[in-house]
MDAnalysis code that builds the backbone (N, CA, C; Angstrom):
import MDAnalysis as mda
import numpy as np

u = mda.Universe.empty(378, n_residues=126, atom_resindex=np.repeat(np.arange(126), 3), trajectory=True)
u.add_TopologyAttr("name", ["N", "CA", "C"] * 126)
u.add_TopologyAttr("resid", np.arange(1, 127))
u.add_TopologyAttr("resname", ["MET", "ALA", "ARG", "VAL", "LEU", "VAL", "VAL", "ASP", "ASP", "ASP", "PRO", "ASP", "THR", "VAL", "ARG", "ILE", "VAL", "THR", "PHE", "ARG", "LEU", "GLN", "SER", "ASN", "GLY", "HIS", "ARG", "VAL", "ILE", "GLY", "THR", "THR", "SER", "ALA", "LYS", "THR", "ALA", "LEU", "GLN", "ALA", "VAL", "GLY", "GLU", "ARG", "GLY", "ARG", "PRO", "ASP", "VAL", "ALA", "ILE", "LEU", "ASP", "VAL", "THR", "MET", "PRO", "GLU", "MET", "SER", "GLY", "MET", "GLU", "LEU", "LEU", "VAL", "HIS", "LEU", "ARG", "ALA", "MET", "GLU", "GLY", "SER", "ASP", "ASN", "LEU", "PRO", "ALA", "ILE", "PHE", "LEU", "SER", "ALA", "ARG", "VAL", "ARG", "ASP", "ASP", "GLU", "VAL", "GLU", "ALA", "GLY", "ARG", "ALA", "MET", "GLY", "ALA", "THR", "TYR", "LEU", "MET", "LYS", "PRO", "PHE", "ILE", "ALA", "SER", "ALA", "LEU", "LEU", "ARG", "ALA", "ILE", "ASP", "GLU", "ALA", "ILE", "VAL", "PRO", "THR", "PHE", "ASP", "SER", "TRP"])
u.atoms.positions = np.array([
    [-71.622, -16.279, 70.266],
    [-72.337, -16.501, 69.025],
    [-73.320, -15.365, 68.790],
    [-74.066, -15.453, 67.703],
    [-74.924, -14.352, 67.273],
    [-76.325, -14.417, 67.881],
    [-76.919, -13.218, 68.013],
    [-78.346, -13.091, 68.337],
    [-79.060, -13.004, 66.997],
    [-79.934, -13.970, 66.718],
    [-80.548, -14.085, 65.402],
    [-82.066, -13.963, 65.507],
    [-82.633, -13.099, 64.679],
    [-84.081, -12.983, 64.555],
    [-84.507, -13.814, 63.354],
    [-85.440, -14.740, 63.553],
    [-85.956, -15.590, 62.482],
    [-87.443, -15.295, 62.341],
    [-87.863, -14.887, 61.133],
    [-89.267, -14.571, 60.894],
    [-89.733, -15.289, 59.632],
    [-90.720, -16.159, 59.807],
    [-91.306, -16.892, 58.680],
    [-92.741, -17.229, 59.071],
    [-93.676, -17.074, 58.151],
    [-95.063, -17.368, 58.477],
    [-95.332, -18.865, 58.605],
    [-94.384, -19.697, 58.247],
    [-94.509, -21.149, 58.404],
    [-93.851, -21.560, 59.717],
    [-94.654, -21.982, 60.712],
    [-94.087, -22.353, 62.015],
    [-93.047, -23.473, 61.929],
    [-93.224, -24.404, 60.981],
    [-92.245, -25.489, 60.833],
    [-90.885, -24.951, 60.405],
    [-90.889, -23.977, 59.503],
    [-89.625, -23.377, 59.069],
    [-88.956, -22.668, 60.245],
    [-89.732, -21.931, 61.025],
    [-89.168, -21.247, 62.200],
    [-88.557, -22.274, 63.147],
    [-89.263, -23.354, 63.375],
    [-88.792, -24.398, 64.284],
    [-87.498, -25.041, 63.767],
    [-87.445, -25.365, 62.483],
    [-86.266, -26.015, 61.898],
    [-85.058, -25.073, 61.929],
    [-85.259, -23.833, 61.497],
    [-84.155, -22.866, 61.484],
    [-83.675, -22.614, 62.912],
    [-84.606, -22.440, 63.837],
    [-84.246, -22.207, 65.240],
    [-83.422, -23.370, 65.778],
    [-83.869, -24.589, 65.528],
    [-83.135, -25.772, 65.997],
    [-81.713, -25.793, 65.445],
    [-81.587, -25.574, 64.133],
    [-80.249, -25.594, 63.508],
    [-79.340, -24.538, 64.114],
    [-79.874, -23.343, 64.295],
    [-79.053, -22.249, 64.805],
    [-78.683, -22.456, 66.268],
    [-79.647, -22.872, 67.080],
    [-79.348, -23.120, 68.495],
    [-78.367, -24.271, 68.657],
    [-78.448, -25.263, 67.788],
    [-77.503, -26.383, 67.833],
    [-76.077, -25.926, 67.557],
    [-75.959, -24.765, 66.913],
    [-74.638, -24.215, 66.613],
    [-74.289, -23.040, 67.517],
    [-74.995, -22.908, 68.632],
    [-74.644, -21.930, 69.652],
    [-75.248, -20.546, 69.520],
    [-76.087, -20.331, 68.516],
    [-76.702, -19.016, 68.340],
    [-77.903, -18.864, 69.267],
    [-78.183, -17.633, 69.663],
    [-79.385, -17.310, 70.429],
    [-80.430, -16.825, 69.434],
    [-81.631, -17.393, 69.505],
    [-82.629, -17.159, 68.469],
    [-83.937, -16.636, 69.054],
    [-84.494, -15.638, 68.383],
    [-85.876, -15.225, 68.596],
    [-86.597, -15.605, 67.316],
    [-87.545, -16.517, 67.406],
    [-88.287, -16.960, 66.233],
    [-89.734, -16.529, 66.316],
    [-90.242, -15.939, 65.251],
    [-91.642, -15.508, 65.205],
    [-92.252, -15.871, 63.856],
    [-93.587, -15.869, 63.826],
    [-94.292, -16.195, 62.586],
    [-94.990, -14.982, 61.972],
    [-94.681, -13.790, 62.482],
    [-95.267, -12.594, 61.870],
    [-94.332, -11.405, 62.016],
    [-94.456, -10.476, 61.091],
    [-93.647, -9.261, 61.129],
    [-93.988, -8.429, 62.359],
    [-95.263, -8.354, 62.683],
    [-95.704, -7.574, 63.848],
    [-95.052, -8.090, 65.133],
    [-95.066, -9.399, 65.327],
    [-94.452, -10.001, 66.507],
    [-92.946, -9.780, 66.502],
    [-92.343, -9.844, 65.333],
    [-90.899, -9.614, 65.227],
    [-90.541, -8.199, 65.649],
    [-91.309, -7.217, 65.187],
    [-91.034, -5.825, 65.560],
    [-91.207, -5.620, 67.061],
    [-92.215, -6.244, 67.647],
    [-92.410, -6.157, 69.097],
    [-91.235, -6.788, 69.844],
    [-90.800, -7.952, 69.386],
    [-89.697, -8.652, 70.055],
    [-88.413, -7.829, 70.009],
    [-88.118, -7.252, 68.853],
    [-86.907, -6.438, 68.730],
    [-87.038, -5.182, 69.594],
    [-88.226, -4.591, 69.648],
    [-88.449, -3.434, 70.501],
    [-88.221, -3.740, 71.969],
    [-88.580, -4.943, 72.391],
    [-88.431, -5.362, 73.794],
    [-87.036, -5.885, 74.109],
    [-86.455, -6.630, 73.206],
    [-85.198, -7.329, 73.490],
    [-83.965, -6.701, 72.868],
    [-84.160, -5.753, 71.978],
    [-83.015, -5.099, 71.353],
    [-82.674, -5.681, 69.998],
    [-81.747, -5.020, 69.368],
    [-81.326, -5.341, 68.001],
    [-80.643, -6.697, 67.933],
    [-81.066, -7.525, 66.955],
    [-80.331, -8.777, 66.744],
    [-79.041, -8.491, 65.978],
    [-78.161, -9.483, 65.925],
    [-76.946, -9.352, 65.127],
    [-77.229, -9.579, 63.647],
    [-78.256, -10.369, 63.365],
    [-78.641, -10.670, 61.983],
    [-80.112, -11.085, 61.978],
    [-80.799, -10.777, 60.871],
    [-82.201, -11.172, 60.719],
    [-82.323, -12.143, 59.552],
    [-83.050, -13.234, 59.775],
    [-83.351, -14.201, 58.723],
    [-84.843, -14.077, 58.464],
    [-85.192, -13.642, 57.254],
    [-86.567, -13.280, 56.957],
    [-87.101, -14.012, 55.735],
    [-88.329, -14.513, 55.864],
    [-89.038, -15.045, 54.705],
    [-89.435, -13.847, 53.843],
    [-89.362, -13.991, 52.546],
    [-89.726, -12.889, 51.658],
    [-91.235, -12.724, 51.593],
    [-91.965, -13.807, 51.381],
    [-93.402, -13.739, 51.174],
    [-94.142, -14.121, 52.451],
    [-94.715, -13.104, 53.091],
    [-95.505, -13.322, 54.297],
    [-96.764, -12.464, 54.197],
    [-97.845, -12.876, 54.870],
    [-99.050, -12.041, 54.861],
    [-98.813, -10.754, 55.657],
    [-99.528, -9.731, 55.335],
    [-99.503, -8.435, 56.001],
    [-98.266, -7.604, 55.696],
    [-97.080, -8.197, 55.747],
    [-95.842, -7.456, 55.476],
    [-94.802, -8.418, 54.942],
    [-94.188, -8.091, 53.815],
    [-93.155, -8.960, 53.249],
    [-91.880, -8.858, 54.085],
    [-91.003, -9.807, 53.890],
    [-89.715, -9.764, 54.579],
    [-88.914, -8.529, 54.199],
    [-89.031, -8.104, 52.960],
    [-88.308, -6.900, 52.523],
    [-88.865, -5.656, 53.203],
    [-90.184, -5.583, 53.324],
    [-90.794, -4.460, 54.048],
    [-90.397, -4.498, 55.521],
    [-90.391, -5.690, 56.088],
    [-89.993, -5.837, 57.493],
    [-88.565, -5.360, 57.692],
    [-87.678, -5.691, 56.783],
    [-86.293, -5.257, 56.915],
    [-86.195, -3.737, 56.921],
    [-86.984, -3.072, 56.099],
    [-86.996, -1.604, 56.097],
    [-87.403, -1.089, 57.478],
    [-88.435, -1.681, 58.069],
    [-88.886, -1.269, 59.408],
    [-87.824, -1.563, 60.470],
    [-87.211, -2.730, 60.379],
    [-86.171, -3.081, 61.357],
    [-84.992, -2.115, 61.268],
    [-84.582, -1.799, 60.058],
    [-83.443, -0.897, 59.878],
    [-83.773, 0.542, 60.261],
    [-85.047, 0.870, 60.337],
    [-85.452, 2.217, 60.757],
    [-85.387, 2.371, 62.281],
    [-85.261, 1.262, 62.994],
    [-85.164, 1.326, 64.455],
    [-83.792, 1.862, 64.845],
    [-83.754, 2.560, 65.954],
    [-82.515, 3.190, 66.407],
    [-81.370, 2.176, 66.513],
    [-80.260, 2.514, 65.889],
    [-79.071, 1.678, 65.944],
    [-79.093, 0.459, 65.036],
    [-80.086, 0.360, 64.171],
    [-80.230, -0.831, 63.336],
    [-80.141, -0.550, 61.848],
    [-79.659, 0.617, 61.475],
    [-79.658, 0.985, 60.055],
    [-78.795, 0.075, 59.192],
    [-77.859, -0.621, 59.787],
    [-77.000, -1.525, 59.017],
    [-77.215, -2.998, 59.400],
    [-78.422, -3.313, 59.892],
    [-78.730, -4.676, 60.315],
    [-78.521, -5.655, 59.154],
    [-77.625, -6.639, 59.318],
    [-77.437, -7.647, 58.264],
    [-78.677, -8.529, 58.153],
    [-78.987, -8.940, 56.930],
    [-80.173, -9.767, 56.718],
    [-79.907, -10.878, 55.724],
    [-80.646, -11.956, 55.933],
    [-80.631, -13.097, 55.030],
    [-82.088, -13.381, 54.694],
    [-82.410, -13.369, 53.413],
    [-83.756, -13.711, 52.983],
    [-83.802, -15.189, 52.626],
    [-84.814, -15.882, 53.157],
    [-85.085, -17.269, 52.790],
    [-86.384, -17.259, 51.995],
    [-86.383, -17.868, 50.835],
    [-87.591, -17.848, 50.024],
    [-87.688, -19.069, 49.134],
    [-88.915, -19.517, 48.943],
    [-89.165, -20.592, 47.986],
    [-89.361, -20.014, 46.592],
    [-89.534, -18.704, 46.526],
    [-89.740, -18.033, 45.242],
    [-88.395, -17.717, 44.598],
    [-88.321, -17.968, 43.316],
    [-87.074, -17.739, 42.601],
    [-87.330, -16.753, 41.459],
    [-87.821, -15.593, 41.809],
    [-88.037, -14.556, 40.803],
    [-86.817, -13.645, 40.792],
    [-86.277, -13.431, 39.608],
    [-85.071, -12.616, 39.475],
    [-85.226, -11.234, 40.093],
    [-86.390, -10.607, 39.922],
    [-86.587, -9.268, 40.453],
    [-86.541, -9.253, 41.980],
    [-87.058, -10.311, 42.632],
    [-87.009, -10.375, 44.094],
    [-85.588, -10.642, 44.587],
    [-84.885, -11.525, 43.905],
    [-83.495, -11.801, 44.281],
    [-82.672, -10.515, 44.174],
    [-82.845, -9.797, 43.061],
    [-82.116, -8.537, 42.866],
    [-82.504, -7.498, 43.904],
    [-83.795, -7.419, 44.242],
    [-84.241, -6.457, 45.249],
    [-83.621, -6.777, 46.607],
    [-83.570, -8.050, 46.957],
    [-82.945, -8.454, 48.218],
    [-81.470, -8.121, 48.251],
    [-80.793, -8.400, 47.171],
    [-79.358, -8.097, 47.103],
    [-79.107, -6.597, 47.093],
    [-80.024, -5.828, 46.481],
    [-79.885, -4.367, 46.476],
    [-80.000, -3.802, 47.892],
    [-80.654, -4.552, 48.777],
    [-80.768, -4.142, 50.176],
    [-79.542, -4.590, 50.977],
    [-78.595, -5.222, 50.293],
    [-77.391, -5.688, 50.969],
    [-77.578, -7.018, 51.675],
    [-78.649, -7.714, 51.367],
    [-78.958, -8.977, 52.036],
    [-78.497, -10.169, 51.205],
    [-78.268, -11.260, 51.889],
    [-78.005, -12.546, 51.243],
    [-79.360, -13.170, 50.938],
    [-79.464, -13.859, 49.827],
    [-80.724, -14.468, 49.408],
    [-80.496, -15.964, 49.258],
    [-81.171, -16.766, 50.084],
    [-81.061, -18.223, 50.016],
    [-82.412, -18.829, 49.670],
    [-82.383, -19.904, 48.928],
    [-83.603, -20.573, 48.503],
    [-84.024, -21.658, 49.490],
    [-85.340, -21.830, 49.631],
    [-85.899, -22.949, 50.386],
    [-86.122, -24.090, 49.407],
    [-85.914, -25.307, 49.771],
    [-85.367, -25.694, 51.056],
    [-83.896, -25.299, 51.139],
    [-83.495, -24.847, 52.300],
    [-82.136, -24.357, 52.479],
    [-81.229, -25.478, 52.968],
    [-79.960, -25.302, 52.740],
    [-78.946, -26.220, 53.250],
    [-78.387, -25.575, 54.514],
    [-78.420, -26.309, 55.614],
    [-78.036, -25.758, 56.907],
    [-76.641, -25.141, 56.876],
    [-75.698, -25.800, 56.224],
    [-74.334, -25.267, 56.193],
    [-74.277, -23.938, 55.442],
    [-75.089, -23.784, 54.409],
    [-75.123, -22.519, 53.661],
    [-75.706, -21.411, 54.517],
    [-76.724, -21.719, 55.303],
    [-77.323, -20.724, 56.191],
    [-76.330, -20.313, 57.281],
    [-75.661, -21.277, 57.866],
    [-74.676, -20.964, 58.912],
    [-73.516, -20.144, 58.354],
    [-73.091, -20.457, 57.154],
    [-72.023, -19.697, 56.506],
    [-72.487, -18.259, 56.233],
    [-73.736, -18.107, 55.784],
    [-74.279, -16.770, 55.516],
    [-74.345, -15.943, 56.798],
    [-74.685, -16.572, 57.911],
    [-74.701, -15.860, 59.196],
    [-73.298, -15.431, 59.564],
    [-72.339, -16.332, 59.461],
    [-70.951, -15.991, 59.786],
    [-70.457, -14.824, 58.931],
    [-70.790, -14.843, 57.654],
    [-70.352, -13.768, 56.757],
    [-71.055, -12.456, 57.080],
    [-72.312, -12.537, 57.516],
    [-73.087, -11.328, 57.811],
    [-72.609, -10.628, 59.075],
    [-72.117, -11.395, 60.034],
    [-71.752, -10.775, 61.312],
    [-70.262, -10.484, 61.449],
    [-69.492, -10.791, 60.427],
    [-68.063, -10.459, 60.454],
    [-67.950, -8.937, 60.478],
    [-67.233, -8.397, 61.453],
    [-67.105, -6.933, 61.493],
    [-66.347, -6.425, 60.265],
    [-66.782, -5.291, 59.785],
    [-66.090, -4.680, 58.652],
    [-65.186, -3.584, 59.180],
    [-64.107, -3.369, 58.495],
    [-63.109, -2.380, 58.929],
    [-62.955, -1.274, 57.896],
    [-64.049, -1.035, 57.137],
    [-64.011, 0.011, 56.106],
    [-63.708, 1.381, 56.676],
    [-64.078, 1.622, 57.922],
    [-63.892, 2.954, 58.495],
    [-62.463, 3.186, 58.999],
    [-61.629, 2.197, 58.945],
    [-60.253, 2.338, 59.434],
    [-59.417, 3.080, 58.451],
])
């Protein structure tokens, strides 16, 4: 299964997402700040996919994704944004980054499907 980074400033959301993902066999690193997430990835290596809250203090999920993708070997890190905000410009910005955008409250099956789609290897280079 996938190594998943979950970052949300709401500890309950991190706990719920972590539980759902671990129940489906994924290995999860869950944090409540971008700073902690960057430290965890630096120590433990690149995840297979990142699930990021868009609106967080200090650094948005979109800014965090830029930092994560700047790390060695992570330029194509798949991402899923979870957000309670439904602003068209944010949805478009997330999609322009190649990320899936899901609304809170999320449906567990939709999140699991988004992870499966994000980690499917692509064969464009063949």
